PyMOL Python script that loads the backbone (N, CA, C, O; Angstrom):
from pymol import cmd

cmd.read_pdbstr("""\
ATOM      1  N   MET A   1      35.595  -0.592  -9.349  1.00  0.00           N
ATOM      2  CA  MET A   1      34.639   0.408  -9.271  1.00  0.00           C
ATOM      3  C   MET A   1      34.664   1.117  -8.291  1.00  0.00           C
ATOM      4  O   MET A   1      34.149   0.643  -7.278  1.00  0.00           O
ATOM      5  N   GLY A   2      35.175   2.303  -8.225  1.00  0.00           N
ATOM      6  CA  GLY A   2      34.720   3.438  -6.814  1.00  0.00           C
ATOM      7  C   GLY A   2      33.848   4.355  -6.899  1.00  0.00           C
ATOM      8  O   GLY A   2      33.699   5.254  -7.728  1.00  0.00           O
ATOM      9  N   VAL A   3      33.050   3.956  -5.622  1.00  0.00           N
ATOM     10  CA  VAL A   3      31.886   5.568  -5.832  1.00  0.00           C
ATOM     11  C   VAL A   3      32.552   6.540  -5.292  1.00  0.00           C
ATOM     12  O   VAL A   3      33.109   6.604  -4.196  1.00  0.00           O
ATOM     13  N   THR A   4      32.399   7.771  -6.674  1.00  0.00           N
ATOM     14  CA  THR A   4      33.251   8.752  -6.336  1.00  0.00           C
ATOM     15  C   THR A   4      31.912   9.974  -5.437  1.00  0.00           C
ATOM     16  O   THR A   4      32.132  11.067  -4.915  1.00  0.00           O
ATOM     17  N   LYS A   5      30.756   9.308  -5.549  1.00  0.00           N
ATOM     18  CA  LYS A   5      30.037  10.633  -4.198  1.00  0.00           C
ATOM     19  C   LYS A   5      29.058   9.681  -3.263  1.00  0.00           C
ATOM     20  O   LYS A   5      28.213   8.839  -3.568  1.00  0.00           O
ATOM     21  N   LYS A   6      29.508  10.147  -2.066  1.00  0.00           N
ATOM     22  CA  LYS A   6      28.423   9.678  -0.901  1.00  0.00           C
ATOM     23  C   LYS A   6      26.536   9.691  -2.083  1.00  0.00           C
ATOM     24  O   LYS A   6      26.205  10.306  -3.097  1.00  0.00           O
ATOM     25  N   ALA A   7      25.835   8.694  -1.201  1.00  0.00           N
ATOM     26  CA  ALA A   7      24.459   9.133  -1.506  1.00  0.00           C
ATOM     27  C   ALA A   7      24.105  10.521  -0.967  1.00  0.00           C
ATOM     28  O   ALA A   7      23.514  11.294  -1.721  1.00  0.00           O
ATOM     29  N   THR A   8      24.414  10.894   0.260  1.00  0.00           N
ATOM     30  CA  THR A   8      23.941  11.988   0.837  1.00  0.00           C
ATOM     31  C   THR A   8      24.289  13.347  -0.163  1.00  0.00           C
ATOM     32  O   THR A   8      23.518  14.203  -0.596  1.00  0.00           O
ATOM     33  N   VAL A   9      25.421  13.223  -0.302  1.00  0.00           N
ATOM     34  CA  VAL A   9      25.616  14.645  -1.315  1.00  0.00           C
ATOM     35  C   VAL A   9      24.929  14.625  -2.372  1.00  0.00           C
ATOM     36  O   VAL A   9      24.391  15.681  -2.705  1.00  0.00           O
ATOM     37  N   VAL A  10      24.705  13.160  -3.388  1.00  0.00           N
ATOM     38  CA  VAL A  10      24.365  13.356  -4.216  1.00  0.00           C
ATOM     39  C   VAL A  10      22.620  13.544  -4.007  1.00  0.00           C
ATOM     40  O   VAL A  10      22.104  14.289  -4.841  1.00  0.00           O
ATOM     41  N   ALA A  11      22.092  13.198  -3.420  1.00  0.00           N
ATOM     42  CA  ALA A  11      20.400  13.589  -2.704  1.00  0.00           C
ATOM     43  C   ALA A  11      20.698  15.233  -2.593  1.00  0.00           C
ATOM     44  O   ALA A  11      19.688  15.825  -2.976  1.00  0.00           O
ATOM     45  N   LYS A  12      21.740  16.151  -2.199  1.00  0.00           N
ATOM     46  CA  LYS A  12      21.377  17.447  -1.885  1.00  0.00           C
ATOM     47  C   LYS A  12      21.688  18.054  -3.102  1.00  0.00           C
ATOM     48  O   LYS A  12      21.060  19.070  -3.401  1.00  0.00           O
ATOM     49  N   THR A  13      22.690  17.546  -3.994  1.00  0.00           N
ATOM     50  CA  THR A  13      22.418  18.497  -5.596  1.00  0.00           C
ATOM     51  C   THR A  13      21.536  19.276  -5.947  1.00  0.00           C
ATOM     52  O   THR A  13      20.440  18.772  -5.703  1.00  0.00           O
ATOM     53  N   ALA A  14      21.437  20.461  -6.493  1.00  0.00           N
ATOM     54  CA  ALA A  14      20.142  20.834  -7.314  1.00  0.00           C
ATOM     55  C   ALA A  14      20.290  20.256  -8.642  1.00  0.00           C
ATOM     56  O   ALA A  14      21.180  19.953  -9.437  1.00  0.00           O
ATOM     57  N   THR A  15      18.749  20.236  -8.504  1.00  0.00           N
ATOM     58  CA  THR A  15      18.404  19.436 -10.742  1.00  0.00           C
ATOM     59  C   THR A  15      18.273  20.344 -11.340  1.00  0.00           C
ATOM     60  O   THR A  15      17.561  21.313 -11.079  1.00  0.00           O
ATOM     61  N   LYS A  16      19.097  20.128 -12.444  1.00  0.00           N
ATOM     62  CA  LYS A  16      19.315  21.434 -13.032  1.00  0.00           C
ATOM     63  C   LYS A  16      18.035  21.643 -13.835  1.00  0.00           C
ATOM     64  O   LYS A  16      17.326  20.756 -14.309  1.00  0.00           O
ATOM     65  N   LYS A  17      17.843  23.044 -13.915  1.00  0.00           N
ATOM     66  CA  LYS A  17      16.614  23.136 -14.176  1.00  0.00           C
ATOM     67  C   LYS A  17      16.980  23.806 -15.860  1.00  0.00           C
ATOM     68  O   LYS A  17      18.036  24.330 -16.215  1.00  0.00           O
ATOM     69  N   ARG A  18      15.663  23.564 -16.735  1.00  0.00           N
ATOM     70  CA  ARG A  18      15.929  23.201 -18.621  1.00  0.00           C
ATOM     71  C   ARG A  18      15.196  24.490 -18.589  1.00  0.00           C
ATOM     72  O   ARG A  18      14.688  24.890 -17.542  1.00  0.00           O
ATOM     73  N   GLY A  19      15.119  25.196 -19.769  1.00  0.00           N
ATOM     74  CA  GLY A  19      14.834  26.302 -20.699  1.00  0.00           C
ATOM     75  C   GLY A  19      15.713  27.198 -20.373  1.00  0.00           C
ATOM     76  O   GLY A  19      16.779  26.964 -19.803  1.00  0.00           O
ATOM     77  N   ARG A  20      15.227  28.472 -20.789  1.00  0.00           N
ATOM     78  CA  ARG A  20      15.970  29.594 -21.005  1.00  0.00           C
ATOM     79  C   ARG A  20      16.404  30.549 -19.752  1.00  0.00           C
ATOM     80  O   ARG A  20      15.614  31.493 -19.768  1.00  0.00           O
ATOM     81  N   PRO A  21      17.383  30.711 -18.609  1.00  0.00           N
ATOM     82  CA  PRO A  21      17.343  31.740 -17.982  1.00  0.00           C
ATOM     83  C   PRO A  21      16.058  32.994 -17.456  1.00  0.00           C
ATOM     84  O   PRO A  21      15.222  33.456 -18.233  1.00  0.00           O
ATOM     85  N   VAL A  22      16.146  33.274 -16.329  1.00  0.00           N
ATOM     86  CA  VAL A  22      14.901  33.484 -15.698  1.00  0.00           C
ATOM     87  C   VAL A  22      15.371  35.006 -15.994  1.00  0.00           C
ATOM     88  O   VAL A  22      16.464  35.456 -15.650  1.00  0.00           O
ATOM     89  N   GLY A  23      14.312  35.763 -16.726  1.00  0.00           N
ATOM     90  CA  GLY A  23      14.686  37.444 -17.446  1.00  0.00           C
ATOM     91  C   GLY A  23      15.144  37.310 -18.164  1.00  0.00           C
ATOM     92  O   GLY A  23      15.893  38.287 -18.200  1.00  0.00           O
ATOM     93  N   SER A  24      15.465  36.372 -19.469  1.00  0.00           N
ATOM     94  CA  SER A  24      15.794  36.701 -20.725  1.00  0.00           C
ATOM     95  C   SER A  24      15.244  36.536 -21.731  1.00  0.00           C
ATOM     96  O   SER A  24      15.343  35.445 -22.293  1.00  0.00           O
ATOM     97  N   LYS A  25      14.474  37.585 -22.286  1.00  0.00           N
ATOM     98  CA  LYS A  25      13.397  37.664 -23.577  1.00  0.00           C
ATOM     99  C   LYS A  25      13.878  37.254 -24.797  1.00  0.00           C
ATOM    100  O   LYS A  25      15.065  37.123 -25.093  1.00  0.00           O
ATOM    101  N   ASN A  26      12.740  37.018 -25.628  1.00  0.00           N
ATOM    102  CA  ASN A  26      12.795  36.999 -26.962  1.00  0.00           C
ATOM    103  C   ASN A  26      13.459  37.739 -27.886  1.00  0.00           C
ATOM    104  O   ASN A  26      12.718  38.639 -28.282  1.00  0.00           O
ATOM    105  N   LYS A  27      14.303  37.758 -28.298  1.00  0.00           N
ATOM    106  CA  LYS A  27      14.656  38.551 -29.648  1.00  0.00           C
ATOM    107  C   LYS A  27      14.145  38.321 -30.454  1.00  0.00           C
ATOM    108  O   LYS A  27      13.894  37.148 -30.733  1.00  0.00           O
ATOM    109  N   VAL A  28      13.623  39.690 -31.451  1.00  0.00           N
ATOM    110  CA  VAL A  28      13.077  38.932 -32.787  1.00  0.00           C
ATOM    111  C   VAL A  28      14.040  39.742 -33.676  1.00  0.00           C
ATOM    112  O   VAL A  28      13.889  40.942 -33.908  1.00  0.00           O
ATOM    113  N   THR A  29      14.911  39.081 -34.092  1.00  0.00           N
ATOM    114  CA  THR A  29      15.791  39.402 -35.032  1.00  0.00           C
ATOM    115  C   THR A  29      15.226  38.718 -36.671  1.00  0.00           C
ATOM    116  O   THR A  29      15.045  37.525 -36.912  1.00  0.00           O
ATOM    117  N   PHE A  30      15.019  39.992 -37.720  1.00  0.00           N
ATOM    118  CA  PHE A  30      14.943  39.662 -38.873  1.00  0.00           C
ATOM    119  C   PHE A  30      16.231  39.830 -39.792  1.00  0.00           C
ATOM    120  O   PHE A  30      16.777  40.928 -39.683  1.00  0.00           O
ATOM    121  N   PRO A  31      16.964  38.684 -40.919  1.00  0.00           N
ATOM    122  CA  PRO A  31      17.943  38.590 -41.068  1.00  0.00           C
ATOM    123  C   PRO A  31      17.071  39.898 -42.615  1.00  0.00           C
ATOM    124  O   PRO A  31      15.946  40.173 -43.030  1.00  0.00           O
ATOM    125  N   THR A  32      18.392  40.249 -42.882  1.00  0.00           N
ATOM    126  CA  THR A  32      18.352  41.753 -44.049  1.00  0.00           C
ATOM    127  C   THR A  32      18.818  40.673 -45.371  1.00  0.00           C
ATOM    128  O   THR A  32      19.286  39.537 -45.442  1.00  0.00           O
ATOM    129  N   PRO A  33      18.383  41.777 -46.380  1.00  0.00           N
ATOM    130  CA  PRO A  33      18.808  40.966 -47.579  1.00  0.00           C
ATOM    131  C   PRO A  33      20.062  41.448 -47.533  1.00  0.00           C
ATOM    132  O   PRO A  33      20.389  42.564 -47.130  1.00  0.00           O
ATOM    133  N   GLU A  34      20.834  40.513 -47.992  1.00  0.00           N
ATOM    134  CA  GLU A  34      22.081  40.716 -48.772  1.00  0.00           C
ATOM    135  C   GLU A  34      22.238  41.639 -49.955  1.00  0.00           C
ATOM    136  O   GLU A  34      22.979  42.623 -49.940  1.00  0.00           O
ATOM    137  N   LYS A  35      21.312  41.172 -51.241  1.00  0.00           N
ATOM    138  CA  LYS A  35      21.291  41.603 -52.003  1.00  0.00           C
ATOM    139  C   LYS A  35      19.425  42.782 -52.412  1.00  0.00           C
ATOM    140  O   LYS A  35      18.326  42.449 -51.967  1.00  0.00           O
ATOM    141  N   PRO A  36      19.675  44.050 -53.308  1.00  0.00           N
ATOM    142  CA  PRO A  36      18.565  44.043 -53.438  1.00  0.00           C
ATOM    143  C   PRO A  36      17.873  43.612 -54.365  1.00  0.00           C
ATOM    144  O   PRO A  36      18.417  43.556 -55.467  1.00  0.00           O
ATOM    145  N   VAL A  37      16.292  43.113 -54.221  1.00  0.00           N
ATOM    146  CA  VAL A  37      15.409  42.495 -54.563  1.00  0.00           C
ATOM    147  C   VAL A  37      14.986  43.084 -56.158  1.00  0.00           C
ATOM    148  O   VAL A  37      15.065  44.306 -56.279  1.00  0.00           O
ATOM    149  N   ASP A  38      14.638  42.458 -57.127  1.00  0.00           N
ATOM    150  CA  ASP A  38      14.947  42.528 -58.103  1.00  0.00           C
ATOM    151  C   ASP A  38      12.986  42.441 -58.469  1.00  0.00           C
ATOM    152  O   ASP A  38      12.288  41.456 -58.710  1.00  0.00           O
ATOM    153  N   TRP A  39      12.666  43.728 -58.377  1.00  0.00           N
ATOM    154  CA  TRP A  39      11.051  43.735 -58.310  1.00  0.00           C
ATOM    155  C   TRP A  39      10.845  43.708 -59.865  1.00  0.00           C
ATOM    156  O   TRP A  39       9.869  42.966 -59.973  1.00  0.00           O
ATOM    157  N   GLN A  40      11.070  43.948 -60.656  1.00  0.00           N
ATOM    158  CA  GLN A  40      10.379  43.375 -61.919  1.00  0.00           C
ATOM    159  C   GLN A  40      10.581  42.082 -62.155  1.00  0.00           C
ATOM    160  O   GLN A  40       9.614  41.550 -62.702  1.00  0.00           O
ATOM    161  N   LYS A  41      11.615  41.281 -61.911  1.00  0.00           N
ATOM    162  CA  LYS A  41      11.924  40.399 -62.472  1.00  0.00           C
ATOM    163  C   LYS A  41      10.672  39.629 -61.271  1.00  0.00           C
ATOM    164  O   LYS A  41      10.105  38.594 -61.621  1.00  0.00           O
ATOM    165  N   LEU A  42      10.552  39.876 -60.736  1.00  0.00           N
ATOM    166  CA  LEU A  42       9.251  39.342 -59.471  1.00  0.00           C
ATOM    167  C   LEU A  42       8.397  39.078 -60.036  1.00  0.00           C
ATOM    168  O   LEU A  42       7.982  37.937 -60.244  1.00  0.00           O
ATOM    169  N   CYS A  43       7.754  40.536 -60.572  1.00  0.00           N
ATOM    170  CA  CYS A  43       6.261  40.970 -60.257  1.00  0.00           C
ATOM    171  C   CYS A  43       6.293  39.799 -62.170  1.00  0.00           C
ATOM    172  O   CYS A  43       5.253  39.266 -62.555  1.00  0.00           O
ATOM    173  N   MET A  44       7.390  39.693 -62.845  1.00  0.00           N
ATOM    174  CA  MET A  44       7.187  39.086 -64.621  1.00  0.00           C
ATOM    175  C   MET A  44       6.592  37.922 -63.836  1.00  0.00           C
ATOM    176  O   MET A  44       5.408  37.634 -64.008  1.00  0.00           O
ATOM    177  N   ARG A  45       7.594  37.022 -62.715  1.00  0.00           N
ATOM    178  CA  ARG A  45       7.569  35.770 -62.416  1.00  0.00           C
ATOM    179  C   ARG A  45       5.970  35.503 -61.695  1.00  0.00           C
ATOM    180  O   ARG A  45       5.313  34.513 -62.017  1.00  0.00           O
ATOM    181  N   LEU A  46       5.451  36.531 -60.678  1.00  0.00           N
ATOM    182  CA  LEU A  46       4.361  36.856 -60.272  1.00  0.00           C
ATOM    183  C   LEU A  46       3.242  36.291 -61.885  1.00  0.00           C
ATOM    184  O   LEU A  46       2.654  35.224 -62.059  1.00  0.00           O
ATOM    185  N   GLN A  47       3.316  37.330 -62.657  1.00  0.00           N
ATOM    186  CA  GLN A  47       2.488  37.040 -63.830  1.00  0.00           C
ATOM    187  C   GLN A  47       2.113  35.937 -64.432  1.00  0.00           C
ATOM    188  O   GLN A  47       0.994  35.616 -64.832  1.00  0.00           O
ATOM    189  N   GLU A  48       3.747  35.019 -64.499  1.00  0.00           N
ATOM    190  CA  GLU A  48       3.705  33.831 -65.491  1.00  0.00           C
ATOM    191  C   GLU A  48       2.713  32.822 -64.418  1.00  0.00           C
ATOM    192  O   GLU A  48       1.833  32.058 -64.814  1.00  0.00           O
ATOM    193  N   ALA A  49       2.992  32.980 -63.412  1.00  0.00           N
ATOM    194  CA  ALA A  49       2.393  31.912 -62.244  1.00  0.00           C
ATOM    195  C   ALA A  49       1.151  31.989 -62.377  1.00  0.00           C
ATOM    196  O   ALA A  49       0.492  30.960 -62.522  1.00  0.00           O
ATOM    197  N   LEU A  50       0.478  33.415 -62.354  1.00  0.00           N
ATOM    198  CA  LEU A  50      -1.357  33.759 -62.295  1.00  0.00           C
ATOM    199  C   LEU A  50      -1.967  33.328 -63.488  1.00  0.00           C
ATOM    200  O   LEU A  50      -3.069  32.788 -63.579  1.00  0.00           O
ATOM    201  N   ALA A  51      -0.735  33.755 -64.917  1.00  0.00           N
ATOM    202  CA  ALA A  51      -1.465  32.904 -65.881  1.00  0.00           C
ATOM    203  C   ALA A  51      -1.355  31.515 -66.065  1.00  0.00           C
ATOM    204  O   ALA A  51      -1.995  31.058 -67.012  1.00  0.00           O
ATOM    205  N   ALA A  52      -0.706  30.751 -65.394  1.00  0.00           N
ATOM    206  CA  ALA A  52      -0.248  29.410 -65.823  1.00  0.00           C
ATOM    207  C   ALA A  52      -1.804  29.212 -64.583  1.00  0.00           C
ATOM    208  O   ALA A  52      -2.619  28.605 -65.278  1.00  0.00           O
ATOM    209  N   GLN A  53      -2.230  29.371 -63.674  1.00  0.00           N
ATOM    210  CA  GLN A  53      -3.429  29.056 -63.120  1.00  0.00           C
ATOM    211  C   GLN A  53      -4.193  29.517 -63.366  1.00  0.00           C
ATOM    212  O   GLN A  53      -5.194  29.002 -62.868  1.00  0.00           O
ATOM    213  N   ILE A  54      -4.439  30.571 -64.109  1.00  0.00           N
ATOM    214  CA  ILE A  54      -5.813  30.759 -64.966  1.00  0.00           C
ATOM    215  C   ILE A  54      -6.334  29.583 -65.733  1.00  0.00           C
ATOM    216  O   ILE A  54      -7.312  28.866 -65.525  1.00  0.00           O
ATOM    217  N   LYS A  55      -5.263  29.572 -66.840  1.00  0.00           N
ATOM    218  CA  LYS A  55      -5.301  28.374 -67.724  1.00  0.00           C
ATOM    219  C   LYS A  55      -5.690  27.402 -67.002  1.00  0.00           C
ATOM    220  O   LYS A  55      -6.797  26.941 -67.277  1.00  0.00           O
ATOM    221  N   GLU A  56      -5.111  26.944 -66.151  1.00  0.00           N
ATOM    222  CA  GLU A  56      -5.414  25.241 -65.242  1.00  0.00           C
ATOM    223  C   GLU A  56      -6.820  25.913 -65.117  1.00  0.00           C
ATOM    224  O   GLU A  56      -7.504  25.825 -66.136  1.00  0.00           O
ATOM    225  N   ALA A  57      -7.376  26.568 -64.055  1.00  0.00           N
ATOM    226  CA  ALA A  57      -8.750  26.638 -64.051  1.00  0.00           C
ATOM    227  C   ALA A  57      -9.585  26.987 -65.486  1.00  0.00           C
ATOM    228  O   ALA A  57     -10.814  27.013 -65.556  1.00  0.00           O
ATOM    229  N   ASP A  58      -8.781  27.217 -66.469  1.00  0.00           N
ATOM    230  CA  ASP A  58     -10.105  26.863 -67.595  1.00  0.00           C
ATOM    231  C   ASP A  58     -10.322  25.441 -67.796  1.00  0.00           C
ATOM    232  O   ASP A  58     -11.363  24.792 -67.683  1.00  0.00           O
ATOM    233  N   SER A  59      -9.352  25.138 -68.061  1.00  0.00           N
ATOM    234  CA  SER A  59      -8.931  23.821 -68.332  1.00  0.00           C
ATOM    235  C   SER A  59      -9.703  22.873 -67.297  1.00  0.00           C
ATOM    236  O   SER A  59      -9.670  21.694 -67.651  1.00  0.00           O
ATOM    237  N   TYR A  60     -10.176  23.036 -66.475  1.00  0.00           N
ATOM    238  CA  TYR A  60     -11.306  22.670 -65.380  1.00  0.00           C
ATOM    239  C   TYR A  60     -12.638  22.567 -65.351  1.00  0.00           C
ATOM    240  O   TYR A  60     -13.571  21.777 -65.207  1.00  0.00           O
ATOM    241  N   LYS A  61     -12.205  24.242 -65.643  1.00  0.00           N
ATOM    242  CA  LYS A  61     -13.753  24.594 -65.991  1.00  0.00           C
ATOM    243  C   LYS A  61     -14.738  23.931 -67.108  1.00  0.00           C
ATOM    244  O   LYS A  61     -15.945  23.696 -67.056  1.00  0.00           O
ATOM    245  N   LYS A  62     -13.735  23.708 -68.178  1.00  0.00           N
ATOM    246  CA  LYS A  62     -14.232  23.162 -69.278  1.00  0.00           C
ATOM    247  C   LYS A  62     -14.491  21.558 -69.159  1.00  0.00           C
ATOM    248  O   LYS A  62     -15.517  21.109 -69.671  1.00  0.00           O
ATOM    249  N   LEU A  63     -13.640  20.737 -68.535  1.00  0.00           N
ATOM    250  CA  LEU A  63     -13.489  19.577 -67.968  1.00  0.00           C
ATOM    251  C   LEU A  63     -15.243  19.366 -67.219  1.00  0.00           C
ATOM    252  O   LEU A  63     -16.093  18.495 -67.407  1.00  0.00           O
ATOM    253  N   PHE A  64     -15.233  20.508 -66.405  1.00  0.00           N
ATOM    254  CA  PHE A  64     -16.601  19.912 -65.927  1.00  0.00           C
ATOM    255  C   PHE A  64     -17.632  20.008 -66.434  1.00  0.00           C
ATOM    256  O   PHE A  64     -18.532  19.273 -66.027  1.00  0.00           O
ATOM    257  N   GLU A  65     -17.908  20.987 -67.559  1.00  0.00           N
ATOM    258  CA  GLU A  65     -19.167  21.530 -68.474  1.00  0.00           C
ATOM    259  C   GLU A  65     -18.992  20.258 -69.369  1.00  0.00           C
ATOM    260  O   GLU A  65     -19.998  19.562 -69.511  1.00  0.00           O
ATOM    261  N   ASN A  66     -17.992  19.923 -69.907  1.00  0.00           N
ATOM    262  CA  ASN A  66     -18.119  18.683 -70.497  1.00  0.00           C
ATOM    263  C   ASN A  66     -19.160  17.717 -69.741  1.00  0.00           C
ATOM    264  O   ASN A  66     -20.385  17.606 -69.795  1.00  0.00           O
ATOM    265  N   MET A  67     -18.138  17.059 -69.005  1.00  0.00           N
ATOM    266  CA  MET A  67     -18.926  16.150 -68.136  1.00  0.00           C
ATOM    267  C   MET A  67     -19.907  16.132 -68.300  1.00  0.00           C
ATOM    268  O   MET A  67     -20.428  15.241 -68.971  1.00  0.00           O
ATOM    269  N   GLU A  68     -20.852  17.522 -67.525  1.00  0.00           N
ATOM    270  CA  GLU A  68     -22.104  17.783 -67.304  1.00  0.00           C
ATOM    271  C   GLU A  68     -23.024  17.860 -68.215  1.00  0.00           C
ATOM    272  O   GLU A  68     -24.129  17.706 -67.693  1.00  0.00           O
ATOM    273  N   VAL A  69     -23.103  18.092 -69.764  1.00  0.00           N
ATOM    274  CA  VAL A  69     -23.352  17.683 -70.828  1.00  0.00           C
ATOM    275  C   VAL A  69     -23.571  15.786 -70.828  1.00  0.00           C
ATOM    276  O   VAL A  69     -24.548  15.037 -70.827  1.00  0.00           O
ATOM    277  N   ASN A  70     -22.512  15.657 -70.828  1.00  0.00           N
ATOM    278  CA  ASN A  70     -22.402  14.148 -70.973  1.00  0.00           C
ATOM    279  C   ASN A  70     -23.063  12.713 -69.623  1.00  0.00           C
ATOM    280  O   ASN A  70     -23.258  11.501 -69.710  1.00  0.00           O
ATOM    281  N   SER A  71     -23.145  13.311 -68.979  1.00  0.00           N
ATOM    282  CA  SER A  71     -23.786  12.768 -67.991  1.00  0.00           C
ATOM    283  C   SER A  71     -25.315  12.765 -67.385  1.00  0.00           C
ATOM    284  O   SER A  71     -25.919  13.807 -67.638  1.00  0.00           O
ATOM    285  N   LYS A  72     -25.919  11.964 -66.769  1.00  0.00           N
ATOM    286  CA  LYS A  72     -27.713  11.804 -66.791  1.00  0.00           C
ATOM    287  C   LYS A  72     -27.477  12.231 -65.256  1.00  0.00           C
ATOM    288  O   LYS A  72     -26.313  12.176 -64.860  1.00  0.00           O
ATOM    289  N   PRO A  73     -28.400  12.620 -64.424  1.00  0.00           N
ATOM    290  CA  PRO A  73     -28.740  12.758 -62.851  1.00  0.00           C
ATOM    291  C   PRO A  73     -28.976  11.376 -62.327  1.00  0.00           C
ATOM    292  O   PRO A  73     -29.778  10.646 -62.910  1.00  0.00           O
ATOM    293  N   VAL A  74     -28.352  10.984 -61.303  1.00  0.00           N
ATOM    294  CA  VAL A  74     -29.139   9.307 -60.852  1.00  0.00           C
ATOM    295  C   VAL A  74     -30.405   9.789 -60.962  1.00  0.00           C
ATOM    296  O   VAL A  74     -30.848   9.494 -62.073  1.00  0.00           O
ATOM    297  N   SER A  75     -31.165  10.382 -60.323  1.00  0.00           N
ATOM    298  CA  SER A  75     -32.727  10.471 -60.676  1.00  0.00           C
ATOM    299  C   SER A  75     -33.252   9.591 -61.718  1.00  0.00           C
ATOM    300  O   SER A  75     -34.181   8.785 -61.688  1.00  0.00           O
ATOM    301  N   LEU A  76     -32.450   9.928 -62.639  1.00  0.00           N
ATOM    302  CA  LEU A  76     -32.934   9.676 -64.022  1.00  0.00           C
ATOM    303  C   LEU A  76     -32.538   8.388 -64.661  1.00  0.00           C
ATOM    304  O   LEU A  76     -32.592   8.291 -65.887  1.00  0.00           O
ATOM    305  N   LEU A  77     -32.113   7.319 -63.864  1.00  0.00           N
ATOM    306  CA  LEU A  77     -31.582   6.109 -63.870  1.00  0.00           C
ATOM    307  C   LEU A  77     -32.280   4.982 -63.617  1.00  0.00           C
ATOM    308  O   LEU A  77     -32.759   5.071 -62.486  1.00  0.00           O
ATOM    309  N   THR A  78     -32.602   3.823 -64.212  1.00  0.00           N
ATOM    310  CA  THR A  78     -33.339   3.163 -63.454  1.00  0.00           C
ATOM    311  C   THR A  78     -32.135   2.069 -62.081  1.00  0.00           C
ATOM    312  O   THR A  78     -30.954   2.185 -61.755  1.00  0.00           O
ATOM    313  N   PHE A  79     -33.361   1.016 -61.617  1.00  0.00           N
ATOM    314  CA  PHE A  79     -32.692   0.585 -60.549  1.00  0.00           C
ATOM    315  C   PHE A  79     -31.252  -0.486 -60.881  1.00  0.00           C
ATOM    316  O   PHE A  79     -30.243  -0.443 -60.178  1.00  0.00           O
ATOM    317  N   TRP A  80     -31.367  -1.161 -61.751  1.00  0.00           N
ATOM    318  CA  TRP A  80     -30.102  -1.655 -62.453  1.00  0.00           C
ATOM    319  C   TRP A  80     -29.076  -1.016 -62.965  1.00  0.00           C
ATOM    320  O   TRP A  80     -27.920  -1.417 -62.832  1.00  0.00           O
ATOM    321  N   GLN A  81     -29.396   0.015 -63.586  1.00  0.00           N
ATOM    322  CA  GLN A  81     -28.599   1.068 -63.631  1.00  0.00           C
ATOM    323  C   GLN A  81     -27.392   1.940 -62.470  1.00  0.00           C
ATOM    324  O   GLN A  81     -26.211   2.278 -62.560  1.00  0.00           O
ATOM    325  N   ARG A  82     -28.386   2.036 -61.486  1.00  0.00           N
ATOM    326  CA  ARG A  82     -27.488   2.134 -60.669  1.00  0.00           C
ATOM    327  C   ARG A  82     -27.132   0.853 -59.940  1.00  0.00           C
ATOM    328  O   ARG A  82     -26.893   0.859 -58.733  1.00  0.00           O
ATOM    329  N   VAL A  83     -27.123   0.560 -60.138  1.00  0.00           N
ATOM    330  CA  VAL A  83     -26.704  -0.588 -59.150  1.00  0.00           C
ATOM    331  C   VAL A  83     -25.436  -1.041 -59.931  1.00  0.00           C
ATOM    332  O   VAL A  83     -24.403  -1.395 -59.363  1.00  0.00           O
ATOM    333  N   LYS A  84     -25.599  -1.002 -61.277  1.00  0.00           N
ATOM    334  CA  LYS A  84     -24.272  -1.028 -62.001  1.00  0.00           C
ATOM    335  C   LYS A  84     -23.519   0.355 -61.790  1.00  0.00           C
ATOM    336  O   LYS A  84     -22.290   0.389 -61.727  1.00  0.00           O
ATOM    337  N   LEU A  85     -24.133   1.243 -61.707  1.00  0.00           N
ATOM    338  CA  LEU A  85     -23.081   2.542 -61.615  1.00  0.00           C
ATOM    339  C   LEU A  85     -22.419   2.273 -60.416  1.00  0.00           C
ATOM    340  O   LEU A  85     -21.287   2.727 -60.579  1.00  0.00           O
ATOM    341  N   VAL A  86     -22.507   1.746 -59.214  1.00  0.00           N
ATOM    342  CA  VAL A  86     -22.089   1.645 -57.868  1.00  0.00           C
ATOM    343  C   VAL A  86     -20.680   0.535 -58.045  1.00  0.00           C
ATOM    344  O   VAL A  86     -19.577   0.539 -57.499  1.00  0.00           O
ATOM    345  N   LEU A  87     -21.233  -0.268 -58.943  1.00  0.00           N
ATOM    346  CA  LEU A  87     -20.488  -1.226 -59.087  1.00  0.00           C
ATOM    347  C   LEU A  87     -19.086  -1.390 -60.083  1.00  0.00           C
ATOM    348  O   LEU A  87     -18.154  -2.170 -59.889  1.00  0.00           O
ATOM    349  N   THR A  88     -19.189  -0.728 -60.839  1.00  0.00           N
ATOM    350  CA  THR A  88     -18.858  -0.759 -62.106  1.00  0.00           C
ATOM    351  C   THR A  88     -17.723   0.798 -62.249  1.00  0.00           C
ATOM    352  O   THR A  88     -16.501   0.877 -62.377  1.00  0.00           O
ATOM    353  N   GLY A  89     -18.710   1.774 -62.162  1.00  0.00           N
ATOM    354  CA  GLY A  89     -18.462   3.202 -62.446  1.00  0.00           C
ATOM    355  C   GLY A  89     -19.224   3.490 -63.525  1.00  0.00           C
ATOM    356  O   GLY A  89     -19.334   4.715 -63.493  1.00  0.00           O
ATOM    357  N   SER A  90     -19.559   3.255 -64.057  1.00  0.00           N
ATOM    358  CA  SER A  90     -20.186   3.413 -65.513  1.00  0.00           C
ATOM    359  C   SER A  90     -21.739   3.179 -65.478  1.00  0.00           C
ATOM    360  O   SER A  90     -22.205   2.877 -64.379  1.00  0.00           O
ATOM    361  N   TYR A  91     -22.510   3.270 -66.437  1.00  0.00           N
ATOM    362  CA  TYR A  91     -23.972   3.260 -66.566  1.00  0.00           C
ATOM    363  C   TYR A  91     -24.544   2.793 -67.713  1.00  0.00           C
ATOM    364  O   TYR A  91     -25.769   2.781 -67.831  1.00  0.00           O
TER     365      TYR A  91
END
""", "prot")
cmd.dss("prot")
cmd.show_as("cartoon", "prot")
cmd.util.cbc("prot")
cmd.orient("prot")
């Protein structure tokens, strides 16, 4: 195995700079849509998604109201009921 460059030649070579060349700019290019957007179809999909979210929120609201009716405030529980609540999750 031979040495291809002498040590002095290697030390004199400049290190390569990383990154973008000096003076170049970031050019922002936005992709153009190839086919036109079907706004009516998009609106229908958005309405369906909104209806589904409203339905889900209503079901959570009913669940929360049901839990409020069926549960007691912790301040009304006795000491042993509180201990049981901490250990088992029910009083």
